[in-house]
Every structure is written in structure tokens, then in C-alpha cells.
C-alpha distance (Angstrom), angle and dihedral (degrees) to the residues before:
residue distance angle dihedral
M1 . . .
R2 3.78 . .
A3 3.78 91.5 .
A4 3.79 91.4 53.2
L5 3.84 91.9 50.0
A6 3.81 91.9 50.3
A7 3.79 91.3 49.8
A8 3.81 90.8 50.5
L9 3.86 92.2 51.7
L10 3.79 90.4 49.2
V11 3.81 91.9 53.0
V12 3.84 92.4 48.3
S13 3.86 94.2 48.8
L14 3.84 96.0 52.3
P15 3.90 96.7 81.0
F16 3.83 91.8 49.1
A17 3.79 92.1 50.6
A18 3.81 91.4 51.1
S19 3.83 90.8 49.1
A20 3.81 92.2 50.8
Q21 3.78 90.6 50.0
D22 3.84 90.2 54.1
V23 3.83 91.5 52.4
I24 3.78 95.5 46.6
D25 3.83 96.9 45.1
P26 3.82 109.2 27.9
A27 3.77 119.7 -177.5
P28 3.80 114.4 -102.0
D29 3.84 116.7 -103.3
A30 3.77 108.6 -119.6
A31 3.84 92.1 -161.2
Q32 3.84 95.2 58.6
P33 3.86 111.3 100.4
P34 3.78 118.4 -124.4
P35 3.82 116.1 -103.4
Q36 3.84 115.8 -92.4
A37 3.76 125.0 -130.1
P38 3.89 115.3 -113.0
V39 3.82 114.8 -95.0
N40 3.80 115.6 -121.9
Q41 3.87 108.2 -139.1
G42 3.79 95.8 -176.1
P43 3.82 130.7 -115.6
M44 3.84 120.1 -45.3
I45 3.83 113.9 -124.8
V46 3.83 117.9 -152.6
E47 3.81 118.1 -167.3
R48 3.79 123.9 -169.0
L49 3.83 119.0 -128.7
H50 3.78 113.1 -135.6
S51 3.81 133.1 -145.9
G52 3.77 127.9 -166.4
F53 3.81 151.7 129.5
L54 3.81 117.1 -57.7
L55 3.82 127.9 -161.1
V56 3.83 120.1 -169.6
P57 3.84 119.1 -177.5
E58 3.81 109.8 -169.0
V59 3.78 146.1 179.7
K60 3.80 121.4 -151.5
A61 3.78 136.3 -160.0
T62 3.79 111.4 -152.7
E63 3.78 146.2 162.7
F64 3.80 112.2 -110.7
D65 3.80 124.4 172.4
K66 3.84 89.3 -10.4
K67 3.81 90.5 -57.3
A68 3.81 134.6 100.4
A69 3.81 114.1 -103.9
G70 3.79 140.1 169.5
L71 3.81 129.6 -127.6
I72 3.79 132.8 -167.2
G73 3.80 128.0 -162.4
G74 3.75 138.1 87.5
S75 3.78 146.5 -155.3
A76 3.80 138.4 -101.2
G77 3.78 132.7 -168.1
W78 3.79 147.9 108.4
V79 3.80 129.2 -52.1
S80 3.81 114.1 -151.0
Q81 3.82 119.1 -153.4
E82 3.83 91.8 -25.2
T83 3.81 88.0 -73.5
F84 3.82 113.8 81.7
F85 3.80 132.2 34.5
I86 3.80 126.0 -165.0
G87 3.77 126.9 175.5
G88 3.78 143.2 102.0
G89 3.77 135.2 -72.8
G90 3.77 143.1 178.9
Y91 3.80 139.5 -170.2
W92 3.77 133.9 -168.6
M93 3.76 139.0 179.5
P94 3.81 118.4 -113.2
T95 3.82 107.1 -123.7
T96 3.78 141.4 -173.7
Q97 3.80 128.7 -149.6
S98 3.80 91.2 -99.9
N99 3.81 93.7 51.1
D100 3.80 113.2 102.4
R101 3.81 95.1 -172.9
R102 3.79 121.2 78.1
L103 3.79 133.7 167.6
A104 3.79 134.3 -178.4
Y105 3.80 130.4 160.7
G106 3.78 141.9 154.7
G107 3.77 145.7 158.9
V108 3.78 144.8 135.4
V109 3.82 115.5 -15.2
M110 3.82 121.8 -155.2
Q111 3.79 125.3 -178.8
W112 3.79 133.2 -178.3
F113 3.81 117.3 -158.6
V114 3.80 107.1 -143.3
T115 3.81 93.1 -177.1
S116 3.79 122.6 12.3
G117 3.79 112.3 -173.1
D118 3.79 128.9 155.9
R119 3.81 92.4 -111.6
F120 3.79 105.2 25.7
G121 3.80 137.9 19.2
L122 3.81 143.0 167.5
S123 3.80 128.1 -149.3
A124 3.80 144.1 169.5
K125 3.81 116.5 -131.7
A126 3.82 135.8 -173.6
L127 3.81 136.0 -176.2
L128 3.80 119.3 -158.0
G129 3.79 120.1 -175.1
G130 3.76 142.7 78.6
G131 3.76 144.1 -83.4
R132 3.79 149.2 174.3
A133 3.79 130.0 -105.5
T134 3.79 132.5 -169.3
L135 3.79 114.5 -151.1
P136 3.82 132.2 178.5
E137 3.78 116.1 -115.0
T138 3.81 128.3 -172.2
V139 3.80 114.4 -131.6
S140 3.81 125.1 -172.3
Q141 3.82 122.3 -158.6
V142 3.78 132.5 -177.5
V143 3.83 111.3 -138.4
G144 3.79 137.4 170.4
L145 3.82 99.2 26.1
P146 3.82 115.5 162.6
F147 3.78 117.7 -120.6
G148 3.74 137.4 -153.7
R149 3.76 126.6 28.3
D150 3.79 95.0 -9.7
V151 3.80 91.0 65.1
D152 3.82 93.7 42.6
R153 3.80 91.1 57.0
L154 3.83 94.2 55.6
T155 3.79 123.1 100.2
P156 3.86 118.3 -127.5
A157 3.80 90.7 -102.4
Q158 3.80 91.6 51.0
M159 3.81 90.0 47.1
N160 3.82 91.8 53.9
D161 3.80 90.9 49.9
L162 3.78 90.0 49.9
I163 3.80 93.0 50.6
R164 3.80 92.0 49.3
A165 3.80 90.2 49.7
H166 3.81 90.8 53.7
T167 3.81 97.9 42.1
V168 3.80 114.6 113.4
T169 3.80 118.9 -165.4
T170 3.78 118.8 -159.4
T171 3.80 136.6 170.0
V172 3.78 117.4 -126.0
R173 3.81 133.6 -178.1
L174 3.76 117.4 -115.8
R175 3.79 122.5 -164.6
Q176 3.78 119.3 -146.5
D177 3.80 129.0 -174.7
F178 3.77 113.7 -149.5
L179 3.79 145.8 175.6
V180 3.77 117.4 -116.7
A181 3.82 136.6 -158.6
E182 3.80 115.6 -179.9
P183 3.84 117.3 -179.4
E184 3.79 116.4 -172.4
V185 3.82 141.3 177.9
N186 3.80 116.1 -139.4
A187 3.80 136.6 -165.1
R188 3.80 121.9 -168.3
L189 3.80 133.7 -162.0
G190 3.79 123.3 -158.2
L191 3.83 114.2 -119.7
A192 3.81 101.5 167.8
R193 3.78 140.0 -26.4
H194 3.84 107.2 -43.8
V195 3.84 91.6 -6.5
R196 3.82 121.3 103.7
L197 3.80 135.6 167.7
T198 3.82 114.6 -130.1
L199 3.80 130.5 -157.5
G200 3.80 121.2 -172.3
A201 3.80 143.7 175.9
G202 3.80 128.4 -167.5
Y203 3.80 147.1 125.6
R204 3.80 133.1 -99.5
F205 3.81 114.4 -136.3
A206 3.82 111.2 -163.4
G207 3.79 129.3 -174.0
N208 3.77 142.3 166.5
D209 3.77 122.4 -61.2
W210 3.81 112.9 -87.6
R211 3.82 89.4 -123.1
R212 3.79 87.8 65.9
G213 3.76 97.8 44.7
G214 3.78 94.5 -78.8
G215 3.75 124.0 -153.7
F216 3.78 138.9 148.8
D217 3.81 95.9 -106.6
R218 3.80 93.7 91.5
G219 3.79 139.0 40.2
Q220 3.80 95.9 81.7
R221 3.82 91.3 157.8
I222 3.82 90.0 56.3
S223 3.81 98.4 41.7
G224 3.78 118.9 85.7
A225 3.79 149.5 133.7
V226 3.81 118.7 -69.9
G227 3.80 133.7 -154.8
S228 3.83 120.6 -175.2
L229 3.79 139.4 -165.0
G230 3.79 120.1 -170.7
V231 3.78 148.3 148.2
Q232 3.82 122.8 -120.6
I233 3.78 112.9 -145.7
G234 3.80 119.6 -171.5
G235 3.74 125.2 -12.3
């Protein structure tokens, strides 16, 4: 009787043992892809963008009244995140007492740094403001003409000769206030920490003073090409 009961329990337990073996040791899935090794993307580099005060003394070579002239001056302001500069600037022409041509102008200076490397950079720059110029002007005056019957008796040819004989031509200085817009392209070369050499080329557009209906359609004697050489300090 005991032997029969043991045989019956053995027969009943065989399906459960086979099921447990399937759960513990499942067959591998041939369709499952093998695990991939992690991809190394390299170290991440984070650089801080700086802001600061920038001073730029400059000298300029320009065309003024159809002649070559030199200017000295510069600009100063704030550089934001190594990208945008805003400040003020001014330039004037060194003169002597015998010089009858003078030029001075200034205004707001804005500059956008297209590339800003330690050794080389490119930027677009513009000055918007106003100034004053002194230009020579030739003036002719007729003086000392006789009046009365003596003039009435002259023929037209004699009258013309008399006017020419009494015409005095002089050169006077005329001052003119004007508006100015001076766009410029700049390149800079790093010399040392916070010191860079700048080279620029642009054009000065000059017009009438706004108080006299100013615009940039006049002032051809004041307008002219500009080349600059400067040193950036700071920034």
C-alpha cells in the first residue's frame, strides 16, 4: 500500500518539476540582438564668455575736401559677452594756425564682433553722431566803383573792364555743422593678454545739420574714405 502511494506521488510531481526547470533555465531567444557597448562621446568643454570695459585709441587716414588728411581720437565703452560693444568715440584733425581746414566729429559707437578669437577677430563697426568742419571758400567782391554820370557814360565793354579792375577775390573760412554716419569693417590681431592691434576700413557719410533740414545727400567735401589703425585695451 505504501509503495503504491509513493509511486502515485512520483507520477503527479513529474509535470511540476518539468515546469520549474523551464522557468529556471529558459532557452535563449535567437532573435534578441546582443547588447551594445556604450559610446564614448569625449569630454565636454565649457568656456566662460567675458564682459568688460574697452578702450581703443586710434589714428585715421581719411579724404577730406578732396585731400588726404590725418585724424586722431578713439572710442571707449562696454563689451558684452565678447559679442557686442557700445560706447562713445570722437576724432579730430590736428591743425596749425596756418591751416584753413579743420574737422572734428563724434557720437555713439556700436560694434559687433563676428569672430572673437585670442589671436584673430573680425567685426563690423559704426559711428553715428555729428561734427563741425571748417572749409576754405573763395569770395569775390566788387569795390570802389564810381557812381553817377561817369558810370552812365561808359559802354558795356568799358563797364566790364571797370568791374574786373575793382573785383577783389579773397579766401574765407566757413564753418559747417553736419551729421555723420561712419560704417567700418575691422580686423584685430592679438598682441598680449587684453591688448590687440586693430586695422579698419570704412567711409564717412556727412550731411547737413539737422537744425537746417539735415540729411546725407550733401556734404560731399566732408565725406570721404577712412582707414584706421588702433590698439584695443581691455574688453
